[in-house]
C-alpha positions in Angstrom: -276.7 15.7 16.4 -276.9 15.8 19.9 -274.4 18.0 21.6 -274.8 16.1 24.9 -270.7 15.8 25.1 -269.8 19.0 24.6 -268.9 19.3 28.4 -266.1 16.8 28.0 -264.8 19.0 24.6 -265.3 22.1 27.3 -262.9 20.5 29.4 -260.3 19.3 26.7 -259.8 22.9 25.6 -258.3 23.7 28.6 -256.2 22.5 28.8 -225.8 18.9 -7.3 -228.0 18.5 -10.4 -228.1 15.1 -12.1 -227.9 14.2 -16.1 -229.7 12.0 -18.1 -229.5 8.5 -18.0 -230.3 6.1 -20.8 -232.9 4.9 -18.3 -234.3 8.1 -17.3 -238.2 8.1 -16.3 -240.8 8.6 -18.5 -242.3 12.2 -18.6 -245.1 11.3 -16.7 -242.9 9.2 -14.3 -241.0 12.5 -13.8 -243.9 15.2 -13.2 -245.6 13.0 -11.2 -248.9 15.1 -12.0 -251.7 14.1 -14.0 -253.1 16.1 -17.0 -254.3 19.3 -15.5 -250.9 19.5 -12.9 -252.6 17.6 -9.9 -250.1 16.4 -7.2 -250.8 13.2 -5.7 -252.7 14.9 -2.8 -255.0 16.5 -5.3 -253.9 20.1 -4.9 -253.1 21.9 -8.3 -249.6 22.5 -8.6 -249.2 23.0 -12.6 -245.7 24.0 -14.4 -246.3 27.1 -15.8 -242.7 27.4 -18.4 -245.1 27.2 -21.3 -247.1 30.0 -20.1 -246.8 33.7 -22.5 -243.6 35.7 -21.0 -246.4 38.5 -20.2 -248.4 36.0 -18.0 -245.4 35.1 -16.2 -244.1 38.6 -15.8 -247.7 39.3 -14.1 -247.3 36.2 -11.9 -244.1 37.4 -10.8 -244.7 40.9 -9.9 -248.4 39.7 -8.0 -246.0 37.7 -5.8 -243.5 40.4 -5.4 -246.2 42.9 -4.2 -248.3 43.3 -1.3 -250.3 40.3 0.0 -250.5 36.5 -1.7 -251.1 36.4 -5.5 -254.5 35.3 -6.1 -255.4 33.6 -9.5 -258.3 31.9 -11.6 -257.5 28.3 -12.2 -259.5 26.0 -14.2 -257.4 23.5 -16.4 -256.0 24.7 -18.7 -256.9 28.2 -17.9 -254.6 30.0 -15.6 -254.5 33.9 -15.2 -254.1 36.3 -12.3 -256.6 38.0 -10.8 -255.5 41.7 -10.9 -256.0 43.7 -8.3 -256.7 40.7 -5.7 -255.0 39.6 -3.4 -254.7 38.0 0.3 -253.0 39.7 3.5 -249.8 37.9 3.7 -245.8 37.6 2.2 -243.8 34.9 1.2 -240.9 33.2 3.1 -238.3 32.3 0.9 -236.0 29.2 1.6 -233.3 28.0 -0.4 -231.5 24.6 -1.8 -228.2 23.6 -3.6 -229.0 23.9 -7.0 -231.5 20.4 -8.3 -231.8 19.6 -12.2 -234.0 17.5 -13.7 -235.1 16.8 -17.4 -238.6 15.8 -18.3 -238.6 14.3 -22.1 -241.9 14.2 -24.0 -241.7 11.8 -27.0 -245.1 11.7 -27.5 -248.2 13.9 -27.7 -249.6 12.5 -24.4 -246.6 13.2 -22.7 -246.7 17.2 -23.6 -250.4 17.9 -22.7 -249.5 15.7 -19.3 -246.3 17.9 -18.5 -247.6 21.2 -19.6 -250.8 21.7 -18.8 -251.7 25.4 -20.0 -250.7 24.9 -23.8 -250.0 21.2 -24.0 -252.9 20.3 -25.7 -252.3 22.5 -28.6 -248.7 21.8 -28.4 -249.4 18.6 -29.2 -251.6 18.8 -31.4 -249.2 21.3 -33.4 -245.9 18.7 -33.1 -247.7 15.3 -33.4 -246.4 14.6 -36.6 -242.9 15.4 -36.2 -243.2 13.7 -32.8 -244.1 10.5 -34.6 -241.3 10.9 -36.9 -238.7 10.9 -33.9 -238.4 14.4 -32.5 -238.6 14.9 -28.7 -239.7 17.9 -26.8 -237.1 18.2 -24.1 -237.4 20.1 -21.0 -234.7 21.0 -18.8 -235.3 22.6 -15.1 -232.8 24.2 -12.4 -234.5 24.6 -9.1 -233.1 26.7 -6.6 -235.8 27.4 -3.8 -239.4 27.9 -3.4 -241.4 30.8 -2.0 -243.9 29.8 0.6 -247.0 31.7 2.0 -247.6 31.1 5.8 -251.2 30.2 5.4 -252.4 27.2 3.7 -256.3 27.6 4.1 -258.1 30.8 2.5 -261.5 31.5 2.4 -263.4 34.4 0.7 -263.3 36.1 4.2 -259.5 36.4 3.1 -259.9 37.8 -0.3 -259.0 41.9 -0.8 -259.4 44.2 -3.6 -261.1 43.4 -6.8 -261.4 39.4 -6.8 -264.3 38.5 -9.2 -263.0 35.5 -10.8 -260.5 34.5 -8.1 -260.5 30.8 -7.3 -257.2 29.8 -6.0 -254.3 31.5 -4.0 -250.7 30.8 -4.8 -249.7 28.9 -1.6 -245.9 28.3 -3.2 -243.7 28.8 -5.9 -240.9 26.9 -7.0 -238.2 29.1 -8.6 -235.2 28.7 -10.7 -234.3 28.3 -14.8 -235.9 26.7 -17.3 -235.0 25.7 -21.3 -237.6 24.0 -23.2 -236.3 22.8 -26.9 -237.0 20.1 -29.2 -234.8 17.2 -29.6 -234.5 13.3 -30.9 -235.6 9.9 -29.4 -232.1 8.9 -30.6 -230.0 11.6 -28.3 -230.1 12.2 -24.9 -229.4 15.2 -23.0 -228.6 16.7 -20.4 -230.0 20.0 -18.7 -226.9 21.8 -20.0 -227.2 20.8 -23.2 -230.8 21.9 -23.4 -230.1 25.3 -22.6 -227.3 25.7 -25.1 -229.5 24.2 -27.9 -230.1 26.7 -30.8 -233.8 26.7 -32.3 -233.4 24.4 -34.9 -235.4 22.2 -37.3 -236.5 23.0 -40.9 -239.9 24.3 -39.9 -241.9 26.9 -38.2 -243.6 24.2 -36.3 -240.2 22.8 -34.3 -238.4 26.7 -34.0 -241.7 28.0 -32.0 -241.0 25.9 -29.7 -237.4 26.8 -28.1 -237.8 29.0 -25.2 -236.5 29.5 -21.7 -235.9 31.7 -18.7 -232.6 32.2 -17.0 -229.5 31.1 -17.4 -228.3 28.0 -15.9 -224.5 29.6 -15.0 -226.7 32.1 -12.7 -228.0 29.4 -11.0 -224.7 28.4 -9.1 -224.9 32.1 -7.8 -228.1 31.3 -5.6 -228.3 31.7 -1.8 -230.4 30.1 0.7 -231.4 33.8 1.7 -232.3 34.3 -1.9 -232.2 33.1 -5.5 -229.4 34.7 -8.2 -230.5 37.5 -10.7 -231.1 35.4 -13.8 -232.3 32.3 -11.4 -235.4 33.6 -10.0 -238.1 32.4 -12.5 -241.4 30.8 -11.7 -241.6 27.4 -12.7 -244.3 25.4 -11.2 -247.1 27.2 -8.6 -248.8 25.2 -6.1 -252.4 26.6 -5.7 -254.8 26.6 -2.9 -258.4 26.8 -3.7 -260.1 30.0 -2.5 -263.3 28.0 0.1 -266.5 29.3 0.8 -267.1 31.2 3.8 -266.1 29.4 6.9 -268.9 28.2 9.1 -269.3 30.5 12.2 -268.5 28.3 15.2 -271.9 28.5 17.3 -271.6 25.0 18.8 -270.7 25.6 22.6 -273.2 24.6 24.6 -274.8 27.9 26.6 -275.0 25.3 29.7 -271.1 25.7 30.3 -269.9 28.5 28.7 -269.8 30.4 31.9 -267.5 28.1 32.8 -265.2 29.0 30.5 -265.3 32.7 31.2 -261.7 33.5 32.4 -260.0 30.1 31.8 -258.2 31.1 28.4 -256.0 34.3 27.6 -255.1 35.8 30.8 -254.3 38.8 28.6 -256.5 38.6 25.3 -253.7 41.5 23.8 -250.6 39.2 24.4 -252.8 36.4 22.9 -253.3 38.7 19.9 -249.4 39.3 19.4 -248.7 35.8 20.0 -251.4 34.8 17.5 -250.1 37.0 14.9 -246.7 35.2 15.4 -248.3 32.0 14.4 -248.6 30.6 18.4 -251.3 28.1 18.0 -252.0 28.0 21.2 -252.7 31.8 21.2 -254.7 31.6 18.3 -257.4 28.8 20.0 -257.4 30.8 23.4 -257.9 34.0 21.5 -260.7 32.2 19.4 -262.7 31.0 22.4 -262.1 34.2 23.8 -263.9 36.3 21.0 -266.7 33.3 20.6 -267.4 33.9 24.3 -267.2 37.7 24.5 -264.9 37.1 27.6 -263.3 40.4 28.4 -263.6 41.6 24.8 -266.6 42.0 22.5 -268.2 39.3 21.4 -267.2 38.4 17.8 -267.9 34.9 15.9 -266.6 36.0 12.8 -263.2 37.0 14.2 -263.0 33.8 17.0 -263.8 31.3 14.3 -261.2 32.8 12.1 -258.8 32.1 15.1 -259.8 28.7 15.8 -259.4 27.9 12.2 -256.0 29.6 12.4 -255.1 27.4 15.1 -256.2 24.3 13.6 -254.1 25.1 10.7 -251.1 25.8 13.1 -251.7 22.1 14.4 -253.6 22.5 17.3 -255.8 19.9 17.8 -258.5 21.3 20.1 -259.2 23.7 17.4 -259.7 21.5 14.6 -261.8 19.2 16.9 -264.2 22.6 17.3 -263.8 23.5 13.6 -264.8 19.6 12.5 -268.0 19.5 15.4 -269.3 22.8 13.4 -269.1 21.2 10.0 -270.9 18.1 11.4 -274.0 20.6 12.8 -275.0 23.0 10.5 -278.2 21.5 9.7 -279.0 21.2 5.8 -275.8 22.8 5.6 -273.7 20.1 7.0 -270.5 18.9 5.3 -270.0 15.7 6.6 -267.1 14.5 4.6 -265.2 17.9 5.5 -265.7 17.4 9.0 -264.7 14.0 9.2 -261.7 14.6 7.6 -261.1 17.4 10.2 -261.7 15.2 13.0 -259.6 12.1 12.5 -256.5 13.4 13.4 -257.5 14.9 16.7 -258.9 11.3 17.5 -255.5 9.9 16.4 -253.8 12.2 18.5 -256.1 11.9 21.6 -259.2 14.3 22.1 -261.9 11.9 22.7 -264.4 14.5 21.9 -263.5 14.2 18.8 -263.4 10.3 18.6 -267.4 10.7 20.3 -267.8 13.3 17.6 -267.2 10.9 14.6 -268.8 7.8 16.2 -272.0 9.9 16.4 -271.4 10.9 12.6 -271.0 7.4 11.5 -274.2 6.2 13.6 -276.6 8.5 12.0 -275.3 7.7 8.7 -275.8 4.0 9.3 -272.3 2.8 9.6 -272.2 1.0 12.5 -268.9 -0.9 12.4 -267.4 2.4 12.0 -268.9 3.9 14.9 -268.2 1.3 17.0 -264.2 1.7 16.4 -264.5 5.5 17.6 -266.8 4.7 20.5 -263.9 2.1 21.4 -260.8 4.5 21.0 -263.3 7.4 22.9 -263.8 5.0 25.6 -260.0 4.4 25.5 -259.2 8.1 26.0 -261.6 8.2 28.9 -265.1 9.2 27.2 -267.4 7.7 30.2 -270.3 7.8 27.9 -268.7 6.4 25.0 -268.0 3.6 26.8 -271.7 2.9 27.7 -272.2 3.1 23.7 -270.1 -0.4 23.6 
């Protein structure tokens, strides 16, 4: 891909709980997930209420120690990668308790909503479910722990990380109870928590499980969950990506013109970037990529530009998107285009021009013309000549 338009980019760089009703949604509708816990965006977000208690304890310990918890996820397998972490911490945000009932009346419901052990549990209960038994999950959610970052690469992993595939990006906290019931009887969350292990068979008794106390949840505050209402109910996982491609697309012809235009004080930029200032991360990254008043460091420069993009800096996203599209045999057109779409929509002409070039190279002239139009409207004279 030709980079004649990079001069334009250089200029741009300056710059209270509910009760169950008779018409309650089905289990699938209530969860909004597929059989592997994927949410609507494709991110793994499995319930872990059916996980063995010792495994849930391992996860809670990992999230409470240094760094972010790292796991191996290969549906339906989930395990904590002991000794591996990512620098960072979780911020808690609480809310008033929210209650939810998920009623599972068919084997497929069990598989769909309990991705870790739903397959074996559905097989165990299938006959009982056909005879009118249900499996009811009562959830009380009081808040969420969330990591600052949303994108992690293998460069971010620390410690012994063999088998690591995902970082726990967030976790919903509260209490739960899982108990068998009857199709004929609708239950509230309180009734599920109060249910005693029943049934005449071992298979029915084995499904009674809970973590936390319903009454404890009322004592939770926006600052912290109450003791007895701090179990992890669901996790959202962010895939560990391959090493980020190094940004090397700054054209040598105008690199010198950029020197001195970013970070009047590189150390101040470093401090501000650590406080999640997107512009400071972008400018620090450019300074490091150029070797301007600091040692040239393509790795750290790329990481800071990527962080700026994650924080919403459109020029940074444009630069990273360009990098993905210009890696020769290792180019990732799908990811590069995805990164460039939002900057283009928000007025970065170089992002639109790059998308136009990419679609031209792939033979999609119709889509390319649409992006040439957009780039021209944003003041890219070279794009106007392509129309």
